[in-house]
N, C-alpha and C positions, 0 to 999 in steps of 0.2 A: 504493500500500500504506500501511497505517496505521503510525504510529510506535509505538515500544515504549510510550510513555506512553498513547497512545490505546488500544492493545491491553489494557493493564492496567486502564484505566478500564472498558472493555467487560467484561473478565473479572469485575471487582468487581460490576458491575450484574447480570451473569448469576448470580453466586453469591447475591446478595441475592434475586433473583427465585426461584431454586431453593429457597432456605430458606423463603421466604414462601408459595410456591404449589405446589410439586411434591407430587403425591399419586399413589398407585398407582391402578389402575383400580378397585380395591375401596374406595377412599376413605380408606385409611390412610396413615400416613407411609411413605415408601420405606424399604426395609430397609437398615440399616447395622450392621456387626459391628465393635465396638470403634471406632466412628466412621468406619469404612471403607465407602464406598458400593460397591454390587455392580452390575457390568456383565456383559455376555456377549460373547464373541468369536463372530462369525457363522459362522466356520469350523465351530463345533459343529453347525450345522444347514445346512452349505454346500450340500447337495443339495436343500434345501427352500426357503430364504428368497428366493433370487433369482427364483423363479417368481412370487412375490407378496410383495414386501417389506413392504407395509402390513399385510397379514394377519399376517405373521411378527412385525413390530414390536408389533402389538397383542397378540398371544399372549404374547410375552415380557414385555411390560409388565404384563399381567394376572397373570403368575406372580410379579411383584414386582421384576423387573430395572429398573434405573434408567438404564442406559446401554448402548450397543452399540459394537462395534469391528470394523472390517474395512478392509483395504487397498483393497478394491473400491469403497468410498465415493467415492474420488477419481475414478473413471471414470463416476460417475453425474452427471446434470445437477444442479448445486447447488441450483437453485430447487426442483426436484422433491424432492430429498433433504431440504431444509429444511422443506418442507411436510409430508412424511411424519413427520419427527421432531417437528414442532410439533403435528401432529394426534394423535400417540400419546404425547406427553409424555416422550420419550426424548432423550438427548443422546449425542454422540460422545465416547467415552472414549479420550483420547490418539490416536495415529495411527501405524500402521506406514508405512514408506516403502520404495520400491524405489530403487535408485541412479538410475534414469532420472528420478525425481521431483525430484532435487536437482541435476541437471545444469543448466548455464546456461540452456538453452532452456525449462526447466520450473520453475526455482526460484521465480520470482515468482508463477507460477500456484499452486504448492503452498503458498507462504506465505499468499497471499490466501485459499486454501481453509481453511487452519488458522485464520486470523483470523476468517473468516466463521462458522466453527463453534466458536469459542472453544477451540481446541486449543492448549495451551501445552507439550505434551511429545510429541515424535515420536521414533520409534525404528526402527532397522534390525532386521528380524525374523530375520535369519540371515546368516551369512557362513561360508564354509569355505575356509580357506587351508592351506598345506602346510608352512610353516616358521616358526620363531621370528621371523625378519626380517620376514616378511609379516604376522604378527600385530602386531608393533610398528608397522609402517607403517600397517596398517589402524586400529589404535587411535589413531594420530596423525591419520589422516584423519577419524575421528569427532570427535576433539577440535577440529580445525580447522573442521569443519562446524558444530560447536556455536558457534564464534565467529561464523560467518556468520549463524546464526539468532538470536544473542543480542540484536541491536538490536530484534528484533520480540517479545521476551519469550517466546521459544520455546526450550526445552531439547532437546538431542539425546542420545539414548541407544541402547541395544542390548537385544535380547531373546534370551535364551539358549535353546539346546536342550541335548541331553545331551553332544554331542561337546565342548563347551567345558569340560566337567568331566572328561572321560575321556581326551582326547588329551594328549600331552606333547611339548613342543619345547624342547630344551636345558634339560630339567628343570623347565619351567613349563607349566602348563595355559593354554589360551586365556583362560579367565575371569580368570586372574591378570594377564595382559597388559592386559586391559580394566580391571581393578580398579586396577592400578598407574598407568594413564593417567588415572584419575579419571572414567571414563565413567559417567554415570547408567545405570541398568538398569530395564527392566521384567523383574523376576525371575520366571521360570517355575518355581514351587516344585515342581510335579509332575516336571518334567524334572530338577531338582536331586535330588529324592528317587530317581527312577529311575536316576540316575547314581551312586547310593550315596553321596551327600553330604548335608549337613544344611542344609535351607532356613533354619532359625532362626539358625544360625551366620552365614549369608550376609546375612540381613536385619540382624543386629546389626552386621556389618562395613560394610554399605551405608547406614548411617543418613544421612539427608539426600540420598540419591542414588537412591531407589527410589520414584518417584511412584506407580507401580502395580505390581501383581503379576498374573501369570496364575495363577488358582486352578485348576490342573489336578490331577486325581486322581493320587496317587502309586501308580498301579496300579488296575485295574478300570475301570468305565465312568463312574462319577459320583463327585462329592465325597461322602465319607462312606460310600460304598457298599462292597460286597464287594470286597476286594482293595486298597482304598485304604490305604496305610501312612502317610499324612501325619497329623501331630498338628495339627489345624486350630486348636484353641484357642491353642496355643503360637505357631503361625504368625501368626494375627491379632494376638495380643498384641505379638509382635516387629515386625510390619509397622506397627502403630499407633505404636510407639515410634520407628520409623525414619522416620515422616512420610508413610507411604503413604496415598494418598487413595482409590484404587480397587482392588478385587479383581475381575479380569475372568475369569469362569468360562469354561473351555474344556474341553469333553468331545469328544475326537477319535477314540475307538476305534470309535464308530458315529456316522455323520452323516446317517442317513436317518430320524431320530426326534427328537421333542422330549422323550422320556422322561428322558434323562440330564440335560439342563439343568433339567428340572422337579424331578427327584429331588435334584439338587444344591441347588437353592433351598430345598427343603423341609428339607434337612439344615442349611443355613446359618441358616434361621429358628430352629432349635433351639439355635444357639450364642449367641443374644442373651441 
C-alpha cells in the first residue's frame, strides 16, 4: 500500500489533470455550483445501471455529472471499473463502506481500492442502535477507525438518514453523539429536511467536516421539482463555506428512470 505522502502526491496530480482536461460530453466545462462539483449516487438508477454500467456512465456524463458513487464499486473488478471511468470521463466521489470492508481481512484491500481510485473520504452509510451507550460506543468506533485510515490520507465519516435526527436517547439525538465525537459527515440534506431540521444550520455547524453532501430532494422526486422544500441556493452557499467539494445527487423515490436525475441536473444548471 502507498504511504500517506504518496497518496497525497497522487491526489494532487489527479486534481491538476481534472482542472486541465475534464470536459462534459458536450465539450463544456463540468458543472459546479458555488465551486461544488456534482456527482450522482447510482442508487438513483439502481434498477438500471448494473445491467450496462458503461451505457449508464455515458448517459450520466452526457447530462453533465462529473462523478459517480456506489458501495457496489468495491465488488467490481478494479481494472474493468477503471477502464469504464476512464472511457467516460467520470470519477468516484468518496466511498461508502460496509463494516465487512474495514475488518482485518478486508482492510488492506479496501485501502488499496481507495488509493487506486483517489478516494480520500469514506463513510458509513447507516447505523441503527438502540441506546445512548451504543451511540457513544459507535461514535468512538468511527473515531478510532479514522485513526487507522489517517496514515493513508483517508478521512472516515458517516452518512445520515432521518432517524439520526428524530430519535432521542437520554435527551440527545444520534446526530448529536456523532457531532460531539467530531465525526466528519456526508450530510444528506434531503433527509435532514424530511426530518424537520435545517440543513443550512447543520452545514454551518459542520464547517471543515463535510467533504460532500447528498443532494437529495426534501420531498418529491427530483431536486427543485414539485414537493421539494429545500432552499438549494442557501444550501450550496452554506456547503461552499463549510468546505464541501461534492454534491452527490440522489433521487430515490423512483429508481427505474433517468428522468429524476436529469431533471435535477437541469435545475442545478439554473442555480449557477
